[in-house]
Structures are given as structure tokens and as C-alpha cells.
BALONU-817159 format. One record per residue: residue in three letters; z, y, x of N, C-alpha, C, CB in turn. Coordinates in steps of 0.05 Angstrom, whole numbers, padded with zeros to 5 digits, always signed. Each point is the difference from the previous one (the first is absolute). Glycine has a CB too. Layout:
! BALONU-817159
ALAZYXZYXZYXZYX ...
END
This chain:
! BALONU-817159
UNK+00000-00024+00016+00000+00024-00016+00000+00025+00017+00024-00025-00036 UNK-00007+00026+00058+00003+00023+00017-00012-00006+00027+00042+00015-00025 UNK-00059+00003+00035-00013-00006+00026-00004+00025+00016-00023-00040-00020 UNK+00029+00040+00045-00007+00020+00019-00022-00012+00018+00046+00023-00001 UNK-00069-00010+00001-00023-00011+00015-00007+00019+00023-00018-00022-00043 UNK+00025+00014+00067-00006+00015+00024+00007+00029-00003-00037-00032+00010 UNK+00061+00037-00019+00008+00027-00008+00011+00016+00025+00011-00017-00047 UNK-00019+00042+00049+00010+00018+00020+00011+00025-00014-00033-00018+00035 UNK+00057+00026-00026+00012+00024-00012+00016+00014+00022+00003-00021-00046 UNK-00006+00048+00047+00014+00016+00019+00012+00024-00014-00030-00014+00037 UNK+00053+00024-00028+00013+00024-00010-00017+00024+00008+00046-00022+00002 UNK-00041+00045-00015-00015+00024+00007+00003+00009+00029+00005+00014-00047 UNK+00018-00021+00059+00005+00007+00028-00016-00018+00020+00045+00017-00013 UNK-00059-00036+00002-00017-00018+00016+00013-00026+00007-00019+00040+00018 UNK+00044-00045-00025+00013-00026+00006-00012-00021-00018+00043+00023+00014 UNK-00054-00044-00002-00011-00022-00015+00022-00020-00007-00045+00006+00024 UNK+00046-00012-00050+00021-00018-00011-00011-00028-00003+00022+00038-00023 UNK-00046-00040+00012-00014-00026-00003-00027+00002+00013+00024-00010-00044 UNK-00031-00010+00059-00026-00001+00014-00014-00026-00006+00019+00030+00037 UNK-00041-00028-00052-00015-00024-00007+00018-00022-00010-00034+00012+00035 UNK+00051-00005-00054+00022-00018-00010-00009-00014-00025+00035+00031+00020 UNK-00032-00058-00021-00007-00016-00023+00024-00016-00009-00048-00002+00015 UNK+00052+00001-00041+00023-00015-00012-00005-00003-00029+00033+00018+00034 UNK-00022-00040-00046-00004-00004-00029+00024-00013-00012-00049-00004+00007 UNK+00053+00009-00033+00021-00012-00016-00012-00010-00026+00035+00030+00020 UNK-00029-00055-00028-00010-00011-00025+00015+00010-00024-00015-00041+00025 UNK+00003+00038-00048+00012+00008-00025+00027-00014-00005-00046+00009-00019 UNK+00066+00005+00010+00026-00010-00007+00017-00009+00023-00020-00014-00042 UNK+00011+00021+00067+00017-00005+00023+00021+00022+00003-00038-00025+00022 UNK+00060+00018-00009+00021+00020+00007+00000+00003+00030+00028-00012-00041 UNK-00033+00036+00050-00001+00007+00028+00022+00020+00007-00049-00010+00002 UNK+00060+00008+00022+00017+00021+00011-00014+00010+00025+00042-00019-00019 UNK-00040+00046+00024-00012+00012+00023+00022+00011+00017-00043+00012-00024 UNK+00044-00020+00049+00023+00006+00017-00009+00010+00027+00027-00035-00023 UNK-00013+00053+00035-00007+00010+00026+00017+00025+00007-00046-00018-00006 UNK+00044+00027+00031+00016+00023+00009-00009+00026-00013+00008-00024+00043 UNK+00008+00044-00042-00007+00026-00011-00025+00010+00014+00048+00011-00010 UNK-00067+00001-00006-00024+00011+00012-00022-00020+00004+00028+00032+00021 UNK-00025-00057-00031-00020-00021+00005-00023+00001-00021+00035-00028+00022 UNK-00031+00042-00044-00021+00002-00020+00006-00014-00026-00031+00003+00037 UNK+00056-00011-00042+00007-00015-00024-00007+00016-00025+00037-00024+00025 UNK-00027+00049-00027-00005+00016-00023-00029+00008-00002+00047+00017+00002 UNK-00060-00012+00020-00028+00006+00000-00016-00023-00012+00006+00029+00041 UNK+00002-00053-00034-00014-00023-00012+00002+00000-00030+00010-00027+00041 UNK+00013+00033-00052+00003+00002-00030-00018+00021-00011+00047-00017+00004 UNK-00048+00041+00009-00016+00021-00011-00030-00007+00001+00035+00033+00015 UNK-00043-00047+00005-00028-00010+00001-00005-00019-00023-00001+00006+00050 UNK+00020-00024-00055-00004-00020-00022+00002+00014-00027+00019-00036+00029 UNK-00005+00058-00031+00003+00015-00025-00024+00018-00005+00049-00002+00004 UNK-00067+00005+00015-00022+00018-00002+00007+00029+00004-00020-00032-00031 UNK+00043+00038+00042+00009+00027+00005-00010+00011+00027+00040-00009-00029 UNK-00048-00009+00046-00012+00007+00026-00025-00017+00003+00045+00014+00021 UNK-00064-00003-00006-00025-00014+00004-00004-00006+00030-00020+00023-00040 UNK+00010-00046+00047-00004-00007+00028-00022+00016+00013+00016-00046-00010 UNK-00015+00048+00036-00022+00012+00015-00024-00019+00003+00033+00027+00025 UNK-00027-00053-00025-00021-00020+00002+00011-00025-00014-00019+00019+00043 UNK+00001-00037-00050+00008-00024-00014+00007+00005-00029+00017-00018+00043 UNK-00005-00002-00056+00005+00003-00029+00026-00012-00008-00049-00001-00008 UNK+00061+00012-00013+00021-00013-00015-00012-00008-00027+00037+00027+00022 UNK-00032-00052-00030-00012-00011-00024+00021-00012-00018-00043-00009+00025 UNK+00040+00011-00051+00017-00013-00020-00019-00016-00018+00036+00037+00002 UNK-00031-00062-00004-00018-00018-00016-00029+00003+00008+00032+00003-00038 UNK-00037+00001+00064-00027+00001+00010-00013+00027-00003-00003-00047-00010 UNK+00017+00067-00002-00012+00026-00004+00012+00020+00020-00007-00010-00049 UNK-00010+00026+00062+00010+00020+00019+00019+00019-00014-00042-00004+00027 UNK+00063+00011-00014+00021+00017-00012-00007+00029+00008+00035-00037+00001 UNK-00046+00052-00019-00009+00027+00005+00019+00021-00011-00047-00016+00001 UNK+00065+00008-00019+00019+00018-00013+00023-00017-00011-00037+00033-00012 UNK+00059-00021+00004+00021-00016-00012-00010-00014-00025+00034+00033+00017 UNK-00024-00058-00021-00010-00016-00023+00023-00002-00020-00032-00026+00030 UNK+00025+00024-00056+00020-00001-00022+00020-00022+00002-00034+00021-00028 UNK+00025-00044+00039+00018-00024-00001+00015-00004+00027-00032-00020-00033 UNK+00034+00041+00049+00017-00002+00024+00024+00017-00005-00040-00007+00030 UNK+00064-00005-00027+00025+00015-00002+00012+00005+00027+00008-00021-00045 UNK+00003+00045+00049+00012+00008+00025+00028+00010-00005-00045+00012+00020 UNK+00065-00024-00007+00028+00008-00003+00010+00010+00027+00008-00034-00038 UNK+00002+00058+00038+00008+00014+00024+00030-00001+00005-00040+00029-00005 UNK+00048-00024+00029+00028-00001+00008+00016+00021-00015-00013-00018+00045 UNK+00001+00041-00050+00016+00022-00012-00003+00001-00031-00006+00026+00042 UNK-00004-00048-00054-00002-00004-00028-00023+00016-00014+00049-00009+00001 UNK-00053+00034+00008-00021+00017-00012+00005+00007-00029-00031-00022+00031 UNK+00056+00026-00039+00007+00008-00027+00001+00030-00003+00026-00042-00005 UNK-00033+00052-00019+00002+00029-00006+00028+00006-00007-00048+00002-00016 UNK+00062+00016+00030+00028+00005-00005+00006+00012-00028+00005+00006+00049 UNK-00025+00007-00061+00004+00013-00026-00008-00018-00023-00008+00044+00022 UNK+00001-00069-00017-00009-00018-00021+00021-00023-00003-00049+00011+00010 UNK+00052-00020-00034+00019-00022-00005-00012-00026+00010+00017+00024-00040 UNK+00000-00045+00039-00009-00027+00008-00025-00008-00016+00048-00012+00013 UNK-00047+00015-00039-00023-00008-00016-00024+00017+00007+00030-00014-00037 UNK-00027+00040+00040-00023+00017+00007-00011-00007+00027+00019+00036-00028 UNK-00002-00042+00048-00010-00008+00026-00015-00026-00001+00038+00025+00021 UNK-00027-00044-00037-00012-00027-00002-00027+00002-00013+00045-00021-00002 UNK-00048+00040-00017-00025+00003-00015-00021+00018+00014+00026-00007-00042 UNK-00018+00018+00065-00018+00020+00013-00027-00011+00006+00040+00022+00019 UNK-00041-00046-00007-00026-00012+00007-00018-00004-00024+00022-00022+00038 UNK-00010+00013-00061-00016-00004-00024-00010+00027-00011+00027-00041-00010 UNK-00011+00062+00012-00009+00026-00010-00023+00010+00017+00046+00010-00016 UNK-00043-00013+00043-00022+00010+00017-00026-00015-00005+00034+00012+00035 UNK-00031-00038-00040-00024-00016-00004-00016+00008-00025+00023-00037+00023 UNK-00009+00049-00043-00015+00008-00024-00019+00023+00006+00039-00014-00028 UNK-00036+00028+00050-00018+00022+00006-00027-00009+00012+00041+00028+00008 UNK-00043-00054-00001-00024-00011+00012-00016-00015-00021+00022-00003+00045 UNK-00048+00008-00046-00017-00015-00018-00007-00028+00010-00018+00043-00016 UNK+00008-00060-00001-00007-00027+00008-00026-00001+00015+00025-00018-00040 UNK-00025+00030+00064-00025+00002+00016-00002-00022+00020+00001+00048-00006 UNK+00018-00067+00007-00001-00021+00019+00010+00008+00028-00037-00019-00026 UNK+00044+00044+00029+00009+00010+00026+00030+00006+00000-00045+00019+00008 UNK+00056-00013-00030+00028+00007-00002+00014-00018-00020-00010+00048+00012 UNK+00012-00040-00037+00013-00017-00019-00017-00024-00007+00024+00040-00019 UNK-00012-00064+00018-00016-00024-00008-00008+00001-00029+00024-00027+00035 UNK-00046+00014-00042-00010+00001-00027+00021-00011-00020-00046-00005+00017 UNK+00062-00014-00009+00018-00013-00019+00026+00016-00004-00019-00043+00013 UNK+00022+00066+00001+00025+00015-00002+00003+00011-00029-00003+00012+00049 UNK+00027-00015-00059+00007+00010-00026+00022+00022+00003-00011-00045-00022 UNK+00004+00070+00015+00019+00022+00004+00027-00004-00014-00039+00030+00005 UNK+00041-00047-00025+00024-00003-00015+00020-00019+00013-00026+00010-00040 UNK+00020-00021+00063+00018-00019+00013+00028+00012+00005-00040-00022+00022 UNK+00060+00006-00024+00028+00009+00000+00014-00010+00024+00000+00001-00050 UNK+00017+00016+00062+00016-00008+00023+00026-00012-00007-00021+00036+00025 UNK+00029-00035-00050+00027-00010-00008+00004-00029+00007+00000+00034-00037 UNK-00019-00052+00033+00005-00028+00008+00007-00003+00030-00032-00014-00036 UNK+00020+00031+00053+00007-00002+00028+00027+00012+00006-00049+00002+00011 UNK+00056+00019-00026+00027+00012+00004+00021-00020-00008-00018+00045-00009 UNK+00013-00060-00013+00019-00021-00007+00001-00022+00020-00008+00010-00048 UNK-00015-00019+00058-00002-00022+00019+00015+00007+00026-00044-00013-00020 UNK+00044+00038+00027+00012+00009+00025+00029+00010-00004-00046+00011+00017 UNK+00057-00014-00041+00027+00007-00004+00005+00030-00001+00012-00042+00021 UNK-00032+00058-00029+00003+00029+00000+00005+00011-00028-00030+00001+00039 UNK+00033-00017-00059+00004+00009-00027+00023+00021-00002-00016-00044-00016 UNK+00039+00040+00029+00022+00019-00004-00006+00027+00014+00031-00039-00002 UNK-00052+00041+00017-00004+00024+00016-00026+00015-00006+00026-00022+00036 UNK-00039+00015-00058-00027+00011-00005-00001+00030-00004-00011-00043-00021 UNK+00033+00055+00013+00000+00029-00004+00014+00015+00023+00000-00008-00049 UNK+00006-00006+00071+00013+00013+00023-00022+00008+00020+00042-00027-00007 UNK-00034+00045+00025-00018+00011+00020+00006-00013+00027-00002+00044-00025 UNK-00018-00044+00043+00004-00014+00026+00025+00008+00014-00049-00002+00004 UNK+00058+00027-00005+00024+00008+00013+00025-00013-00011-00022+00043+00009 UNK+00020-00054-00033+00023-00014-00012+00000-00030+00005+00000+00035-00035 UNK-00019-00045+00050-00004-00029+00004+00009-00008+00028-00038+00000-00033 UNK+00044-00025+00036+00004-00012+00026-00027-00005+00013+00044-00021-00015 UNK-00043+00015+00041-00025-00006+00014-00015-00024-00012+00020+00019+00041 UNK-00005-00039-00048-00012-00024-00012-00013+00006-00026+00033-00028+00023 UNK-00020+00045-00040-00011+00007-00026-00025+00017+00004+00046-00002-00021 UNK-00046+00019+00040-00024+00016+00005-00023-00018+00009+00028+00040+00013 UNK-00022-00060+00004-00022-00017+00009-00010-00018-00023+00020+00000+00046 UNK-00002-00008-00064-00009-00016-00023-00018+00017-00018+00043-00026+00002 UNK-00037+00052-00004-00017+00018-00016-00028+00001+00013+00040+00027-00015 UNK-00041-00024+00041-00026+00000+00014-00015-00026-00004+00019+00032+00034 UNK-00005-00054-00034-00013-00026-00005-00010-00002-00028+00030-00021+00034 UNK-00015+00030-00054-00009+00000-00028-00025+00017-00003+00047-00006-00015 UNK-00048+00029+00027-00023+00018-00001-00025-00015+00011+00029+00041+00004 UNK-00025-00055+00018-00023-00014+00012-00009-00024-00017+00017+00015+00045 UNK+00002-00031-00054-00008-00025-00014-00012+00007-00028+00036-00025+00025 UNK-00029+00048-00036-00011+00007-00026-00031+00004+00002+00043+00022-00012 UNK-00053-00017+00036-00028+00003+00004-00015-00026+00005+00010+00044+00019 UNK+00004-00067-00022-00011-00027+00002-00015-00004+00026-00004+00000-00049 UNK+00017+00004+00072-00014-00004+00026-00004-00029+00006+00020+00042+00017 UNK-00040-00048-00001-00004-00027+00011+00007+00000+00030-00035-00010-00035 UNK+00037+00034+00047+00007+00003+00028+00023+00020+00001-00047-00010+00016 UNK+00070+00001-00004+00023+00017+00002+00006+00005+00029+00019-00018-00044 UNK-00019+00043+00052+00005+00009+00027+00027+00014+00001-00050+00004+00011 UNK+00068-00012+00007+00027+00012+00001+00006+00008+00028+00015-00028-00038 UNK-00007+00053+00041+00005+00012+00027+00031+00003+00004-00045+00024-00001 UNK+00057-00043+00014+00029+00000+00005+00015+00008-00025-00009+00011+00049 UNK+00006-00025-00071+00010+00010-00025+00031-00002-00003-00043-00013-00020 UNK+00056-00004+00036+00028-00004-00004+00017+00008+00025-00012-00037-00031 UNK+00000+00051+00050+00013+00006+00025+00025+00018-00002-00044-00006+00022 UNK+00044+00023-00043+00022+00019-00002+00022-00010-00019-00032+00036+00008 UNK+00030-00061-00017+00020-00011-00019+00021-00016+00014-00036+00000-00035 UNK+00059-00002+00022+00021-00017+00010-00008-00029-00002+00035+00034-00012 UNK-00021-00052+00027-00009-00028+00003-00001-00014-00027+00020+00000+00045 UNK+00001+00001-00063-00002-00015-00025-00023+00010-00018+00049-00007+00003 UNK-00053+00034-00004-00022+00011-00016-00027-00009+00011+00028+00039-00013 UNK-00030-00038+00040-00025-00008+00013-00007-00029-00006+00008+00034+00036 UNK+00012-00052-00033-00005-00028-00005-00007-00005-00029+00032-00011+00037 UNK-00019+00025-00055-00007-00004-00028-00028+00009-00006+00047+00007-00012 UNK-00056+00015+00023-00028+00009-00004-00020-00018+00014+00017+00047-00005 UNK-00009-00058+00027-00018-00020+00013-00005-00023-00019+00016+00014+00046 UNK+00006-00025-00057-00003-00023-00019-00017+00009-00024+00045-00019+00015 UNK-00040+00043-00026-00015+00009-00023-00030+00002+00007+00041+00025-00017 UNK-00047-00014+00040-00028+00003+00009-00014-00027+00001+00013+00040+00027 UNK+00001-00061-00017-00012-00026+00002-00004-00012-00028+00021-00007+00045 UNK-00002+00012-00063-00003-00009-00028-00025+00012-00012+00050-00006-00005 UNK-00053+00032+00008-00023+00014-00012-00026-00008+00014+00029+00039-00011 UNK-00029-00044+00037-00023-00010+00014-00010-00026-00012+00015+00022+00042 UNK+00003-00040-00048-00008-00026-00012-00009+00004-00029+00033-00024+00030 UNK-00018+00039-00045-00007+00003-00028-00027+00013-00004+00049+00004-00010 UNK-00055+00016+00026-00024+00016-00003-00024-00009+00017+00030+00038-00012 UNK-00025-00059+00029-00021-00010+00018-00011+00023+00017-00012-00037-00033 UNK+00030+00053+00044-00008+00023+00016-00007-00009+00028+00029+00030-00028 UNK-00047-00015+00041-00002-00001+00029+00019+00021+00010-00049-00015+00000 UNK+00068+00007+00016+00022+00017+00008-00001+00004+00031+00029-00017-00038 UNK-00029+00043+00046+00000+00007+00028+00022+00020+00004-00050-00009+00005 UNK+00070+00001+00011+00024+00017+00004+00002+00007+00029+00023-00022-00038 UNK-00022+00048+00044+00005+00010+00027+00030+00003+00002-00044+00024+00003 UNK+00055-00034+00020+00029+00002+00005+00005+00002+00030+00009-00027-00042 UNK+00014+00039+00049+00008+00000+00028+00021-00021+00004-00011+00048+00004 UNK+00019-00063-00025+00021-00020+00002-00011-00028+00003+00029+00030-00029 UNK-00022-00043+00050-00009-00028+00004+00010-00017-00022+00000+00007+00050 UNK+00025-00004-00058+00012-00017-00021-00015+00004-00026+00045+00003+00023 UNK-00052+00022-00030-00014+00005-00025-00028-00012+00000+00027+00042-00006 UNK-00040-00040+00029-00027-00012+00003+00001-00030-00005-00012+00035+00033 UNK+00033-00048-00023+00002-00029-00004+00006-00007-00029+00016-00005+00048 UNK-00002+00022-00062+00006-00004-00028-00025+00004-00018+00048+00014+00008 UNK-00063+00007-00003-00021+00009-00018-00028-00011+00006+00027+00040-00007 UNK-00031-00050+00031-00028-00008+00008-00004-00029+00003-00003+00043+00022 UNK-00016-00054-00037-00009-00028+00006-00014+00000+00027-00006-00010-00050 UNK-00007+00033+00056-00013+00004+00026+00009+00027+00009-00040-00030-00011 UNK+00041+00033+00038+00009+00025+00012-00021+00010+00020+00049-00014-00006 UNK-00058+00038+00002-00019+00013+00018+00016+00017+00020-00037+00000-00036 UNK+00035-00006+00061+00013+00015+00021-00019+00020+00013+00031-00040+00009 UNK-00023+00065-00009-00015+00021+00014+00015+00008+00025-00020+00016-00044 UNK+00005-00011+00065+00012+00009+00025-00007+00029+00006-00002-00047+00017 UNK+00007+00055+00008-00007+00027+00008-00030+00005-00003+00039+00001+00032 UNK-00047+00021-00044-00029+00005-00004-00014+00005+00026+00010+00019-00045 UNK-00036-00024+00044-00016-00009-00023+00003-00030-00006-00032+00037+00010 UNK+00034-00044-00035+00001-00028-00009-00029-00010-00002+00044+00007-00025 UNK-00049-00029+00040-00027-00011+00000-00002-00027-00013-00008+00025+00041 UNK+00029-00042-00037+00000-00027-00010+00025-00005-00016-00028-00016+00039 UNK+00027+00007-00064+00024-00004-00016+00016-00024+00010-00023+00020-00039 UNK+00049-00017+00040+00018-00022+00005+00013-00009-00026+00009+00016+00048 UNK-00016-00040-00058+00010-00009-00025+00019-00023+00004-00043+00013-00022 UNK+00067-00011+00010+00021-00020+00002+00002-00013-00027+00025+00026+00036 UNK-00029-00052-00037+00005-00015-00025+00030-00002-00005-00043-00027+00007 UNK+00050+00031-00032+00029+00000-00007+00003-00016-00026+00007+00046+00022 UNK-00009-00073-00020-00001-00017-00024+00024+00004-00019-00025-00033+00027 UNK+00049+00039-00016+00023+00004-00017+00002+00027-00013+00023-00032+00028 UNK-00040+00051-00019+00000+00027-00010-00006+00001-00030-00013+00017+00045 UNK+00022+00005-00058-00004+00004-00029+00015-00020-00016-00045+00019+00010 UNK+00065-00032+00002+00018-00019-00014+00028+00012+00001-00029-00041+00011 UNK+00040+00048-00034+00027+00013+00000+00021-00016+00014-00013+00022-00042 UNK+00010-00048+00044+00020-00017+00013-00004-00002+00030+00003-00026-00042 UNK-00025+00036+00052-00006-00004+00029+00021+00012+00018-00048+00000-00012 UNK+00059+00024+00006+00020+00012+00018+00025-00018+00005-00016+00044-00015 UNK+00021-00063-00003+00023-00018+00003-00006-00025+00017+00017+00017-00044 UNK-00042-00019+00054-00008-00024+00014+00001+00004+00030-00029-00012-00039 UNK+00029-00010+00054+00000+00001+00029-00027+00011+00010+00032-00038+00002 UNK-00053+00032-00017-00027+00010+00008-00002+00030+00000-00018-00042-00018 UNK+00033+00055+00001+00000+00029-00001+00008+00013+00027+00010-00002-00050 UNK+00013-00007+00060+00010+00011+00025-00019-00006+00023+00047-00006-00016 UNK-00059-00017+00016-00019-00007+00021-00025+00018-00002+00016-00048+00000 UNK-00025+00053-00024-00024+00018-00003+00006+00028+00009-00015-00029-00038 UNK+00039+00039+00031+00008+00027+00009+00000+00001+00031+00028+00006-00042 UNK-00017-00026+00055+00000+00000+00029-00028+00000+00012+00044-00024-00001 UNK-00061+00007-00011-00028-00001+00009-00014+00026-00003-00001-00049-00011 UNK+00004+00062-00012-00013+00026-00004+00010+00021+00019-00005-00012-00048 UNK+00032+00012+00054+00011+00020+00019-00013-00004+00027+00044+00001-00026 UNK-00047-00026+00034-00012-00006+00026-00029+00009+00000+00030-00039+00006 UNK-00045+00035-00027-00028+00008-00002-00003+00030+00001-00010-00041-00026 UNK+00028+00055+00012-00002+00029+00000+00006+00012+00028+00014+00000-00048 UNK+00005-00012+00061+00006+00010+00028-00024-00004+00018+00049-00012-00007 UNK-00064-00009+00002-00024-00005+00017-00022+00020-00006+00012-00049+00002 UNK-00013+00059-00027-00021+00019-00007+00006+00028+00009-00009-00028-00039 UNK+00034+00035+00044+00007+00027+00007-00007+00007+00029+00036-00002-00034 
END
């Protein structure tokens, strides 16, 4: 479903992040992207979201070149991206409201989009019912992130991109949202790609792990993680072994 074909990308200052880089992920796979600061993890998500364009090569979704953001790609950011003056329900419905402004031209809103779709089922599913009339400043970090997830899932994505979504949360909240993310991934048959700086989180959320090193990245390093995306995996002996192996691999890439 997702493919980078001989892709090259550089920052405006001339630093090359990806050089003739090729990588692919199949539909409904769960991937984690891991690497040191400045290696291009977030840039990779922006390229897959259609928010940045390569200098050479292509990013493709379902075999189609990605020339602009697509309706069925969801992007969840670390800072939640909520409007401080809007309630939980209004923030969750924001994507649906924006989509009503686009006609069914095949470039923005999909033909099957129905403007009357409701976010309330997702608010209930994510346990936000008691908070629908509250504002982001009145919410905990976990509740704000659940609101961002509800807003994204209401748009019925098939590809979900997450940029360090749980890094600012306390451990119990982070672990709960990791489990929730895996439940939603299975229920919705999403292709899930999560950028993280945490080795432990990568092992929890990724069936496969893409390791990026100091730029320019030319060849992908892919680590198979058979126990990943299983909520019980952190309690197993294999989990600790995989964390140690990833730490060793990252040290070799730096």
C-alpha cells in the first residue's frame, strides 16, 4: 500500500535526509519508525502524508503517486493539534466540517463522503462522553490525545500516521493509549506507521520496525518484530531481548 521509490529529499539548507531511498509497507501492517534525533523520522511521515514533496523519486499509496494530501490518510501529531477555543465535540468534528468545503472531484473529498456523518460514536468509543462540552485546557493530556484520535478516525482513514503521539504522557496513560491504538488498528484494518524515539514503544507498536540512521539515509534497515502489536508482548521474555537487540542496532547506526 505504501511505497517510497528511489526517493531523495533535502532540507532547504541543503542537508540531504533521504538519498535514493526505497521502502514499502503492506496494507494493514503496523510499523514503528525509530532513530536518533535529526535522522528524518518526522520528515518521512510528512512525505507519506503528502505535506512535503521529494526532490527525486516518488512516494506512492496503493500504486498512485502522492502529489497532495489524500482524504484517507490520518495524521496524529505530538501536540494534539486541537483548537483551544473549541469544545471536545467541536474539535473532533473539525475534520468532517472541513471536508464539506471540498467537492467530489476525486482530488480532495472522496465520492462516498456523507456530510451528515457524526463523531459521537467515536467519542463514546474513546470514553470522551463526559467531556464533550469541555475545552482542551480543561482536559488531561490523555483526554486531549483521545480527542485528536477521534477527529482522525471520524474521517475513516485506511492509513494512520502518528508522530510521537504519547511521548508527553505519564506511563499509565501512555500504556493505555498504546493498547487502545492496537485495538483500533485491528478493528479498522489500518495501516499504522508510528514515529517514536522510545525503543520500548517501538517494540510494542510495530510488527516491523524501520531504523533510520544519521542522514543521508540510503538503505532501510528493517527489523522483524513478530511479538509486536500484541498487548501481552511486554510481559514476555522475548520483549526484553528485542529491546536489547534494537538498542544495539541503534548504537551501530549512530
